C-alpha positions in Angstrom: 107.0 155.6 85.2 110.1 154.1 85.8 109.9 155.9 89.5 107.1 154.3 90.2 108.4 151.2 89.7 111.3 152.3 91.3 109.1 153.4 94.4 107.1 149.9 94.7 110.4 147.9 94.2 111.6 150.1 96.7 108.9 149.0 98.9 108.4 145.7 97.9 112.3 145.1 99.3 111.0 147.1 102.7 108.4 145.3 103.0 110.4 141.9 103.2 112.6 143.3 105.5 110.1 144.5 107.8 106.8 143.9 107.0 105.1 146.4 109.5 107.1 149.8 108.4 106.4 148.9 104.3 102.8 148.3 104.5 101.6 150.9 105.7 103.5 153.4 103.4 101.5 151.4 100.7 98.6 150.8 102.0 95.9 153.0 104.5 95.5 149.9 106.2 96.6 149.2 109.8 99.5 147.1 109.3 99.2 143.4 110.2 100.2 141.7 113.6 102.3 139.1 112.6 102.4 136.6 115.8 105.4 134.5 116.3 104.7 130.8 116.0 103.7 129.3 118.1 105.9 126.0 119.5 104.9 122.8 118.4 102.4 121.2 120.6 103.9 117.3 122.1 101.3 114.8 122.1 101.6 113.9 125.9 102.9 110.3 125.7 100.9 107.6 127.7 102.3 104.1 129.1 99.7 101.5 130.0 99.7 100.2 133.1 101.3 96.7 133.2 99.4 93.4 133.0 98.2 92.1 136.3 97.5 88.7 137.5 93.9 89.0 137.4 94.2 90.0 133.5 96.8 87.1 132.7 98.1 84.6 134.2 102.2 85.1 135.6 104.2 83.4 133.7 108.2 83.4 134.2 110.3 86.6 132.4 112.1 84.2 129.7 108.7 83.3 128.2 107.9 86.8 128.0 108.6 89.3 125.3 107.7 93.4 125.5 107.4 94.9 121.8 107.1 99.1 122.0 105.1 100.3 119.4 103.6 104.0 118.4 100.0 103.9 118.4 97.6 106.9 117.5 98.3 109.5 120.0 100.4 107.1 122.8 102.9 104.4 123.0 101.4 100.9 123.8 103.0 97.5 125.1 102.6 94.2 123.6 103.7 91.3 125.4 104.1 88.3 123.3 104.5 84.7 124.8 107.6 82.6 123.1 106.3 79.9 121.5 108.1 76.5 120.8 110.1 76.0 118.4 109.3 73.2 116.3 111.2 69.9 115.4 112.7 70.2 112.6 111.9 68.1 109.9 114.6 66.2 108.0 115.2 68.2 104.7 112.4 67.3 101.8 114.0 64.9 99.4 115.5 66.3 96.2 113.7 65.0 92.4 115.4 65.4 89.2 112.9 66.0 86.0 114.6 64.5 83.0 114.2 65.5 79.4 114.0 62.3 77.0 114.6 63.2 73.4 111.7 63.5 71.1 111.7 63.9 67.3 110.1 67.3 67.0 112.1 70.0 65.2 114.9 72.2 68.5 113.3 75.3 67.4 110.0 74.0 69.1 111.4 72.1 71.8 113.8 74.9 72.7 110.8 77.6 72.8 108.5 75.2 75.1 111.7 74.6 77.2 111.5 78.1 77.9 108.3 78.8 78.3 108.7 75.9 80.9 111.8 76.6 82.9 113.4 79.9 83.7 116.0 79.4 81.0 117.1 81.4 77.6 115.8 80.2 74.4 119.4 79.6 73.7 120.6 77.1 77.1 117.4 75.3 75.8 118.5 74.7 72.3 121.6 73.5 73.5 119.9 70.9 76.0 117.8 69.9 72.7 120.6 69.2 71.0 122.2 67.0 74.1 119.4 65.3 74.3 119.7 64.5 70.5 123.0 63.0 71.5 122.6 61.4 75.1 118.8 60.5 74.7 118.3 61.8 78.1 119.1 64.8 79.7 118.4 66.2 83.3 117.0 69.5 83.4 116.6 70.5 87.1 117.0 69.5 91.0 113.8 70.2 92.9 111.3 69.3 95.6 108.9 66.8 94.2 106.0 69.0 94.1 107.7 71.0 92.1 109.5 68.6 89.7 105.1 67.2 89.3 104.9 70.9 88.1 107.6 70.8 85.3 106.9 67.6 84.3 103.3 67.9 84.1 103.8 71.3 82.1 106.4 69.8 79.6 103.9 66.4 78.8 100.6 68.5 78.2 103.3 70.2 75.6 103.5 67.4 73.6 107.2 66.7 74.7 108.3 63.4 77.2 109.9 64.5 80.6 110.0 62.1 83.5 110.9 62.4 87.2 113.0 60.5 89.3 114.4 61.0 93.1 118.0 62.5 93.2 120.8 59.9 94.5 123.9 61.1 95.6 126.1 57.9 95.2 
């Protein structure tokens, strides 16, 4: 039994080393034909023709930008026109959200502030205590649209908040 296993192991090793010789000894079938692997097939790259005056109106080269991208079986050239830059608007006016002191428990106020604003409960609790001392505390500075959203969210939850433009004076 050991000798058959040894012979099979040796044949397997020979098969790994030289597939044609050992295969014929193990089987009555002819050895398989081992073909070399074919070289990889390269797809031909085609570059589309340049746009002519019939296709696109002729424009100065500085206004054109070519972008090459790979399509399924070819290389595409995309021609983009440069767009004129829009006039830069003045920076948007910043608004601040002010939180006013209420008679609610500080735990409830901290929970509401932590839900509305991206702050921790501990920071919200400290804001609540500071509002108790000073009467009114600025919470955040943001655009008018965002400030209105924050103020509305606080008012919907029963607390008092206002917004006002930020003065740098």
